[in-house]
C-alpha positions in Angstrom: -23.8 15.6 2.3 -21.4 13.7 4.7 -19.6 10.6 3.4 -20.1 7.4 5.3 -16.9 5.7 6.5 -15.9 2.6 4.7 -15.5 -0.5 6.9 -13.2 -3.2 5.6 -14.0 -6.7 6.5 -11.3 -9.3 7.4 -13.1 -12.1 5.4 -12.1 -12.6 1.8 -15.2 -12.6 -0.2 -14.4 -11.9 -3.9 -14.6 -14.6 -6.6 -11.7 -13.5 -8.8 -9.8 -16.8 -8.3 -6.5 -15.2 -7.2 -4.2 -16.7 -4.6 -4.5 -14.7 -1.3 -0.9 -15.5 -0.5 0.4 -13.9 -3.7 2.4 -10.8 -3.3 0.4 -7.7 -4.3 2.5 -5.3 -6.4 1.5 -1.7 -7.0 3.6 0.1 -9.6 3.4 3.8 -8.5 5.2 5.0 -11.5 2.1 4.4 -13.7 -0.2 6.4 -11.4 -0.6 10.1 -12.3 1.4 12.3 -9.9 -1.6 14.3 -8.8 -3.4 11.3 -7.3 -0.4 9.1 -6.6 -0.4 9.3 -2.7 -4.2 9.0 -2.5 -4.1 5.9 -4.7 -1.3 4.3 -2.6 -3.1 5.1 0.6 -6.3 3.5 -0.8 -4.4 0.3 -1.8 -2.8 0.1 1.6 -6.1 0.4 3.4 -7.3 -2.7 1.5 -4.5 -4.9 2.7 -5.6 -7.2 5.5 -3.6 -7.6 8.7 -0.5 -9.8 8.1 -0.6 -9.3 4.4 1.9 -7.2 2.3 1.9 -4.9 -0.6 5.1 -4.1 -2.7 5.2 -0.6 -4.0 7.4 0.2 -6.9 8.3 3.9 -6.9 10.3 6.2 -9.2 12.3 7.6 -6.2 12.8 6.9 -2.6 9.4 7.6 -1.2 10.5 9.3 2.1 7.6 11.9 1.9 5.0 9.1 1.5 6.5 7.1 4.4 6.4 10.2 6.7 2.8 10.9 5.6 1.8 7.2 6.3 3.4 7.2 9.7 1.7 10.4 10.7 -1.7 9.2 9.5 -1.5 5.5 10.6 1.3 5.2 13.2 2.4 1.7 13.5 -0.1 0.3 11.1 2.5 -1.1 8.7 6.0 -2.3 8.8 8.2 -1.1 6.0 11.1 -2.8 4.4 13.1 -1.9 1.3 13.3 -4.8 -1.3 15.2 -2.7 -3.9 16.8 0.7 -3.6 17.1 2.5 -7.0 18.6 4.0 -9.0 15.8 3.4 -11.5 13.1 2.1 -9.1 12.6 1.6 -5.4 10.6 -1.3 -4.2 9.2 -1.1 -0.8 7.3 -3.8 1.1 4.4 -2.6 3.3 3.1 -5.3 5.7 -0.1 -4.6 7.6 0.3 -5.0 11.4 -1.7 -7.9 12.8 
């Protein structure tokens, strides 16, 4: 059985009453290590162009950043909001 690709729409259609302009924060420290990168990639794929996601990581996520750039070159701009020592906060902004 072949999985069908998921197509993300650009229109916001949920009814959860959140503010689309709010900063989305994903605390990667709470995600089990075995699925952490997959969960982060899934979250990043849901971000619409021009929007951002802040990732809180337990270490400088250089392997994740390299993996993201290899898989989706130029899809996100990355900036550090906080650099350790307890946590790193990285802002991923989806290219428009």
